[in-house]
Steps between C-alpha positions, in 0.01 A plus 500: 500500500293687755319293758135579577596586856720789369232660285340717771836644598600567138156662432545731798861583417469564125155484347294680763713820528544535124130449424395732785731776383389459141137522604555810709687674224236403247222621728671837528547528122139400428361742760724780374386457144137489616530822705700674224240420238212605726679824572562587136189345350368838385807536277467151353133470431364835607214577736270673254241304309672348208624182353350225712721209389810672640331544838377136499852383422638710788241376746575143385870561568426622852279201562773265388757675710275466809452127431880470468553676832253262668677196343837626629354548848362148491841370384672682788249345744558155342872540534459584871288189546753286312780637718310419813428149380869456409594600860236309687444213264235449234450527129691818418573398144135517382448844656829626351403373155160680522681819603738470206208449265330809643813706441526383139132574451545848642790558270285404198221731632752782530595457136130498400449822704793672333369392164154641581665832608688520168175424320326782689774745403496390137120531486518846650766613250282362215215723626719803476600423143144455373339816362 
């Protein structure tokens, strides 16, 4: 059984580095997907006037990716606060739990963004097939 006095040290040794590395990697992945889709958006939905639902889906995907990036940034900030509280004393567990929840939420938003991207591509292909 772990004593309450050992929790800050265990958090700093195991939980904090793993969560921080996960958040940084996820931030990089999310930002890369956002930049990639912005760069090649003309090939996915096209720039010419056309099928509006595909463009709306793509803009929705970008919006969701931006919110996910903000949530990851807030999670990283929360992890830093939790680490500081674990070192200097204070309620680090609450801040860590909020950070974990933000990371999970950002992951769900990432999935929603990818789904919206797929929807945009499908809608664009549907436009090409219609006479």
